[in-house]
N, C-alpha and C positions, 0 to 999 in steps of 0.2 A: 368229741362232739363239735361239729363244725357247724355252728348256727349262724346263718348269715342275718345281719341286721341291716333293714334296709329302710332307713329313716331319711327324709329329705335333707338337704342342706341348705341353709340361707347362702346368700352371696358372699357375706363375711365369712362365714365358716369354711364354704369351699375355696375361697382365697386363701384363708390360713392353712387349710390342710395342704394345698398344692404347694404353698410357700415352704411348709414344714418339710414335705416331700423332697422337694428340690434342693432346699438348703443342706438337709442330712445327706443327699445323694453328692453333693458338691463337697461338703465339708467333713462329712463322716461323723459329726455330732450334732447334736440338735441346738437351736438358736436359744438365746434367753428371751425373757417377756419383752425386755427394752428392745432386742434386735429386731422382734415380730413386729412390734409396735411402729418403730421407725421404718422398717422396709414396706409395710402396707398402709403407711400413712394414718394409723389410727391415733385419736387425739391423746388417749390415756392408758396406762396400763391396765386398769380396772376393765377395761374393754376386752383386751386380749386375755384376761383371766376368764371372764364370762363365756367368750368364744370357746376357749380350751375346756372349760366345765361342760359345755353343750357337747362338743367332740368326743369328750371322754363319756359322757352319759350316753351318746349313740353308739358307741363302741368303735370309734375310728382311731382314739389314741388311748395311752394310759399315761399316768404322770406319777411320778415318785416325789412324794411330800418332802419338802424341805430341800430337794436338789435343785441346783442353780440351772442346770440343763437337763432336767428331769422328765422330758417330754419325749414318748416313743409311740412310733404308728403300730398299731395292730395289724394282724393279716388282713383285715377288712380295709383298714385305712392304706395300707401299701397299695392293695388291688384297685381301690376307687381313686387313690392320688395318681397312679400311674395310668390309670384310663384316662383321667381328665388332664393329666399335667401338661402345661404347655412352657416353653421356655421361659424363664424367669430371670431377668437381668438384676442381680444383688446390687444394691446401692444406686437402683434407678431413680429412687425418690429422694436421694440427697442431694443436696443444694451445692454447687460448685463454691 
């Protein structure tokens, strides 16, 4: 049963989804909460958890509770993130 979930994404959710997709394509494993927080410039990890919860409820990702790198894109998340993906320079928010 291929049910497509079409729920709009906020700017933060879309940035996070694109980041997840690009990170996993480049490194072959998902990022940690801290890596997402730092790369996207979010002020606290609680905000990342909140965004991931919404992405999961909307059907774009699944998370394995208790796993350090437990985020996976769903088929919908893959399709949407590939359609919207722009090159992302990892570490571009890091200070020299």
